[in-house]
N, C-alpha and C positions, 0 to 999 in steps of 0.2 A: 429860147429860155422862157420858162413859164413865169408870167408875172404873178399868177396865183401862188405859186410855191413860196415863175418869171421871175528899164529894168532899172560919198557914195557914188553916183552918176548912172548912166543908163544901166549898167551893171557894175559890180565891184571891180572886176578887171575885165578888159575888153580885148578880144582877139578878132581881127578881121576875118570875114568868111567869104570865100569865093562864091559868087552867086550865078544863077542860071544865065543871066544876060551879060554879066561881067561889068556892067556900067553902074551898078548900085551895090551898096554894102549894108548889111545889118549886123548887129552885135550878137554873137551866139551866147547862150547861157553857160556860165562856167560853174554853176551849181543849180540844183533844183530850186524852183521858185514856188511861192504860194500866193496865188491871186485871190484876194478876198473881195467879193462883190458886196457892196453895202447899198441896200434899197433905201433911197432917201425918202420915199413916201412913208417909211416906217420910222421917221425921225423921233416920233413920240415914244417909240419902244427903245431905240438905241441911239443915243445922242453921240456925236463925234467924240466927246470926252470919255465915253465909256468903251470905245473901241480899244482893243489891245493891239497896238501896231507892232509889238515885238513878235507876234505870231504870223505876220504877213510880210511879204516882200513888196507886194503891189496892192494898192487899195483902189478898186474900181468904183467910181461914183455912178451908180445906176439910178435912173437913166437920164441922159440928155436926149433931146429930140432934134429933128431937122427943122430949122427955121427957114422955110421956103422964101418968104418975102425978103429977108435980109441975107440969105445965102450963107448961113453959119450954123454952128451948133447952138442950141438954146437949152437952158435948164428947163426941166419938165414942168416947173412951177409957172413958167411963162416969162420969167426974167432972171438975170443972173442973181445968185445968192452969195454975195461977197462975204457975209458973216459966216455962213456955213463953210465956204471954201477956206476962209482964214482958220476956222476951228479945225478943219481937216488937216491943213498944213501944219498946225501946232503939234500934230502927232509925230512929226519928224524930230521933235525935241527928244522923244523917247526912242525913236528909231531913225537916225539920220539917213539911213539907206532906203527908207520907204519911198516908193514911187506912187504918186497920186495921179490917177488916170481918169479922164472923162470917158465914160462908156456911152456910146451913141446908139440908140435904137431900142431893141426889146420887142417882145411879141406884141402884135397888134398895131404896130406903127404903119402908116400908109406906104405900102410898097411902091406905088406909082410915083410918089415924090422922090424916092431914092433912085428909081429907074430913070426918071427924067433928068435928074441931076447928073448921073454918071454918063448919060448919053450925049451931053453937051459940053464940049471942051472948054468953052469960055466960062460956063457956070462952074465946072469942076475947079478951074484955076482960081476963080474968085472965092469959092468955098474954102479951098485949101489956105489961101492967104488970110481970109477972115478968121478961120478956125485957129490958125497959128497965132494970130493976134489975141484971140480969146484965151487960148491955153497959156500964153506968156503973161497976159495981164493978170490972170488969177492964179499963177504959179502952179499950173498942172504940168506933169512930166510927160504926157502923151495922150494918145487917143486910141480907144478900143471901139471897133465897129461890130455891132450886133444886129445886122440886117437879116431878118428871117423871112425869106431868103431870096437872093438873086434868082431869077427865072421862076423858082418855085415859091410864089407868093403865098404866105400862110400855109406852107407845106404842099400847095397844089401846083404841080409843074406845068399845068396847062394855062395858068393865069398870066404869067410874065413872059416877055419877049425873050427869045434865045440870045439876043444881043446883050442882055444883062451880064452874061458870063464873061465875054471878052471885055466889055466896058468896065466891069468891076475890077478886073485885072489891071486895066490901064489906070484906073482911079487909084488903086493901091500903089502902083509904081510911081505915079505922080506925087502922091503923098510922101512916099519914101524919099524921093529925091529932094522934096522941099524940106522935110523934117531933118534930113542929114545936114542941111546947110545952117541949121540953127546953132547959135553960139550962146553960152560956152559949151553946150553939149547938144547932141541930136535929141529930138523928141522920139519917144517910143511909139511904135505902131503895132497894133495887134488886132485880131478879129476872133469873134466867137462863132463857131460853126456847128452844124448839126452832126450828131454821131454818124459815122460813116457806115454805109450799107451798100454793097454792090447792087447796082440798079436803082438805088434810092435817090433822094433829092440831091445829095452832094455830087453825084455823077453829072447832074444837069447844071448845078448852081455855080461851081467853082472852077476858075482857071488856076490849076494847081501850080504850074511853074511860076506864075506871077506871085502867088501866095508865098511860095517857098523863098523867092528872092526879096520880096518887099516887107514881109512881116517879121517882127522880132520874136513873137510867139503866137501860137494858134491854140485857142481854148476850145476843146471839144466838149460839147454839152451832152455828156453821157448820163443824162438823168431824165429822160422822157421816153423810156423804152416800154412802158405799159400804161394802160388807161382803160376807161370804161368802154372805149371803142373795140377792145378785144373781147368783150362780153365774158370775161373770166378774170380771176385774180392773177396778178403778175407783179413781180418786183420791177419797179421803173428804172432801177440802176443796178441791175444784177452784175456780178463780178465779170462773168464771161462777156456780157454785152459791152461793158466798159473797155475790156481788153480788145475786143474785135473792132469796136467803134473808133478806137484810137489808132490801132494798127493799120486800119484802112488807109489813113493818111500817109503813113510810111510807105505803103505800097503805091501811093500816088506820087511819091517823090518829095514829100515834106520831111526835112531832117528830123530825126527823133528828138534832138535836143531842143527843137522849137515846139514840140507838141506837149500840151498840158491836158491831163485827164480831169474830167469833171466829177466832183463829189458833192452830192446834195446834202444839205442839213435839213432835209424835209422828207416826208413820205407821201405816197399816193394812197388814197383811201377808197375802199369799195364797200358796197352793201351786199352781203352774201344773200344768195337765194335760199340757202339752207344752212343754219348755224352748225350743223353737224358735219358739213363739208367745208373745211377751212384750210386746205392745202393750196399750194401753187396750182393754178389752173382750175380752181373751184368755180362753179357757176355763180353769177352775180345778178342782182337786180339792177345795178347801175352804180353811179357815184355814191360814195359814202361820205360821212362827216364826223370827225372827232369833236368832242365837246368844245374845244377852243380852236378848231381848225379853220382854214381859209378855203372855202369850197372843198375840193377833194385833196387839198394840201394840208398835211399835218406837220407841225414843227418838231424838231428833235427834242427840244426841251419838254414839250408836252408828252411825247412818246415815252421818254424816260420816266416821267411822273406816272403815266398810266400803267406801265409795267411794274414799277417799283412801289407805287402807293395805291393803285386802284385795281389790283388783281387781274390785270390783263395777262393773257397767256402769250409768251414769247417763244419763238422757235427760230432755228437757223437751218439752212439746207444741210443735207446729210454729207455733201461733198465739200469738205474744207471749212464748214461752219460759216460760209458766206451768206449774204442776202437775208438779213433778219426780217421776220414778220411778227406782227402782234395782232391779237384779235380778242373780242369779247362780244358775246351775243352775235348780232348780225354785222358788226363793224369790223373790218379787216384792213390792216395797213402794212404795206411793204416799205421799209425805210432803211437808212444807213445809221448804225450806231458807231461809237468810237472804234470798236474792233474792226468793223467793215472799212472805216476810213483809214485805219492803220494798214490793213491788208492792201488796199489800193495804192496808197502812197509808197509803201514798201516795194510793191511790184514796179511802180514807176521808177523808183530809185535803182532797183536791182537791174532793170532792163534798159537803162540809159535814156529815159524820156525826160522832158524838160521840167516837169513839176505837176502841180495840182491847181485847179480852179475850184472855188467853193461858191455854190449858190445856196443860200446867201447868209451872211453872218448874224443877222437879227434873229435867226431861227435857232442859233446855238444856245446852250444853257449858260448865257453870259453873266447871269446875276451872281451866283447860280441859285436855282430853285430846287434842283434834284440831285446834282452831283456835288462833290466836295471841292471841286476846282472850277474856276471860270473857263469858259470856252473849251469844253472837253473835246469837241470834234476837231477844232483847230489844233489843239495840243496833240491829238492822236496823229494828225497829218504831219505835223512837225516831227514827231517821234519817228514816224515811218521814213521820212525824207532825211533826217539829220541824226537820228539816234538820240542818245542822252544829252548831246550838246546842241539841242534845238535852238531855234530863234528866241523862244521865250525864256531863256535862261536854263533850258534843259529840263530834265525830269524823267519820270518813268512812263511806262506804257499805260494803256487803257484800264488795266486791272487795278491801277492805283487811283483812279479818278472818283470812285465812289458812286458811279452811275448805276443803272440797272444791270442785272446779270447778263452774261453773254448769251 
């Protein structure tokens, strides 16, 4: 997951699911879920009180990191933040079914620390016990692991030991066993994984049977499919990439109902080599930057304003109207708008997948500054998954949000 852009009770009703090794259970999803990642380092942008919990089933607090010295999760600020945790838990007053999850990891974290942890049985068990204490103390409902990635450290599969793969599987199963013993309810366990590609990092990184048995849901990060390394423009979360990158895990034995497709609330920006050549696959000079972007990452709220108010040209692909792009002069952005978010979530619903993950909600038009409703991207996802009886009180589709044109 790029940092620049980077299951009331466990679920409403629970049905036990027979697992691969038959010694552990997880709770299958009985309806699609919406996982909202909240980047705590953008607290000044979006405070807990401004989050709309009626549009999410799970809120992932991104990120916590691995405290090697004390063998436990640690808030990325360096110490626990009980006031922030309390304010996040207050959101359950608006949505009692909301699950508040610690998300551990994120891009750029020291892979060696994770690798050494999972390779040592004593350390694993101490970490699990310490982390359960942390989750319970601060009233979290579970743990999400975003290690990028076992074996393939920082996407390079020659950097990490092959033992990461089986050890990570053992770690997940030990977590599952311990989490299931918690009372009055089990703790949730999930993982964020790279979009699947045959022969790609996922083939090397993951013990799929262990993931299938141990995890409540698997969040597929289908939003890093293009970048300046391609030396040409490309949509980082194109529709076909999202479908294939998620279906990959079905083919590896992960149950559909556990798989969540990623939807970005951000775009990837390029600088064109020639402003007259602005289609998909056009030559580039390198990374681009929108007026208020973060590196090569542009926020949806800004893209809406650029198209609606600053005369940027917006286009969608000829096939199905997916994969919106926008450009002006030499700056070119591939991004998802509410129509694209709806298309993906509707496909997920229609094809029996588990739901959607969103990276990440501070980039939505939550004020709003461009649209006529708050959180248009989250609303579009809810509409795709639940129709007019969505989590947030229902409502219409993207054409009613007052954002930029399709």
